[in-house]
C-alpha positions in Angstrom: -72.8 41.5 -1.5 -72.4 37.8 -1.1 -69.7 36.2 -3.4 -69.9 32.4 -3.8 -66.3 32.2 -5.1 -64.8 34.0 -2.1 -63.1 31.6 0.3 -64.2 31.8 3.9 -61.6 32.5 6.6 -61.4 29.6 9.0 -61.0 30.2 12.7 -58.4 28.0 14.4 -60.0 25.3 16.4 -58.6 22.6 18.6 -59.1 20.1 15.8 -57.0 22.2 13.5 -54.3 22.7 16.1 -54.1 18.9 16.6 -53.8 18.4 12.9 -50.9 20.9 12.6 -49.1 19.1 15.4 -49.4 15.8 13.7 -48.3 17.4 10.4 -45.1 18.6 12.1 -44.5 15.1 13.4 -44.9 13.7 9.9 -42.4 16.3 8.6 -39.8 15.0 11.0 -40.4 11.4 9.9 -40.7 12.3 6.3 -36.9 12.8 5.8 -36.2 9.2 6.9 -39.1 7.9 4.8 -38.1 9.9 1.8 -34.6 8.6 2.1 -35.7 5.0 2.3 -38.0 5.5 -0.8 -35.5 7.4 -2.9 -32.4 5.4 -1.9 -32.6 3.4 -5.2 -32.4 6.6 -7.2 -29.1 7.7 -5.6 -25.8 7.1 -7.3 -24.2 3.7 -6.5 -21.4 5.4 -4.4 -23.9 7.0 -2.1 -26.0 3.9 -1.9 -23.0 1.9 -0.6 -22.1 4.6 1.9 -25.7 4.9 3.2 -25.6 1.2 4.3 -23.3 2.4 7.2 -25.7 3.5 10.0 -23.4 6.3 11.2 -23.2 7.9 7.7 -26.9 7.5 7.2 -27.6 9.2 10.5 -25.2 12.1 9.6 -26.9 12.4 6.2 -30.4 12.6 7.8 -29.1 15.1 10.4 -27.8 17.4 7.6 -31.1 17.0 5.7 -33.0 18.0 8.9 -30.9 21.1 9.4 -31.4 22.0 5.7 -35.2 21.6 6.1 -35.1 23.7 9.3 -33.4 26.5 7.4 -36.0 26.3 4.7 -34.0 24.8 1.9 -36.1 23.4 -1.0 -34.8 19.8 -1.6 -36.0 20.0 -5.2 -33.6 22.9 -5.9 -30.0 21.7 -6.2 -28.8 25.3 -6.3 -30.3 26.0 -2.9 -28.8 22.8 -1.4 -25.3 23.7 -2.8 -25.6 27.2 -1.5 -26.5 26.0 2.0 -23.6 23.5 1.9 -21.2 26.2 0.9 -22.4 28.5 3.6 -22.1 25.8 6.3 -19.0 24.1 4.9 -16.7 25.0 7.8 -19.0 23.8 10.6 -19.8 20.6 8.7 -16.1 19.8 8.4 -15.5 20.6 12.0 -18.3 18.2 13.0 -16.9 15.5 10.7 -13.5 15.8 12.5 -15.1 15.4 15.9 -15.2 19.2 16.6 -11.5 19.7 16.0 -10.5 22.0 13.1 -7.7 20.6 11.0 -4.5 22.6 11.6 -2.2 23.2 8.8 1.5 23.2 9.6 4.3 24.5 7.5 7.1 22.0 6.8 10.5 23.4 7.9 13.6 21.5 6.7 16.5 21.5 9.2 20.1 21.2 8.2 21.8 22.1 5.0 20.2 21.8 1.6 21.4 18.9 -0.4 22.3 19.6 -4.1 21.8 17.1 -6.9 25.6 16.7 -7.4 26.5 16.6 -3.7 27.4 13.2 -2.1 24.4 11.4 -0.8 23.8 11.7 3.0 23.1 8.0 3.3 26.9 7.3 3.1 26.9 5.3 -0.1 29.5 7.5 -1.8 27.3 8.1 -4.8 25.9 11.4 -5.9 22.5 12.3 -4.5 20.9 12.3 -7.9 22.0 8.7 -8.6 21.2 7.3 -5.1 18.4 8.6 -2.8 17.3 11.4 -5.1 16.8 9.2 -8.2 13.0 9.2 -8.0 12.7 12.9 -7.3 
């Protein structure tokens, strides 16, 4: 039986394929366009940083990666989750690919007590000379 409210299934045609290709091209440009449009709504700190072309490019690259992974930009929760999951690689990219190495500080020589003579040679106690601000 014929139903007037039932939607017809469309067969993919060459015109439809061309329109989807242009839609994908628009999606790539839309991040930059959206950023330009919404730059006034951003906090002042971000507005000032986005004037630098390098930072703006990095911001757009991260947004493209988020979009590629299917993150909804209207959901702050999804964006924070994505950032947390990719935190290590984003920091590595920011440092030029090098991971920051943490080194333990090792003091060589004898420990200087508060009431010992100051090693600078002034003749005063350490607590009254070089260790006064510590």
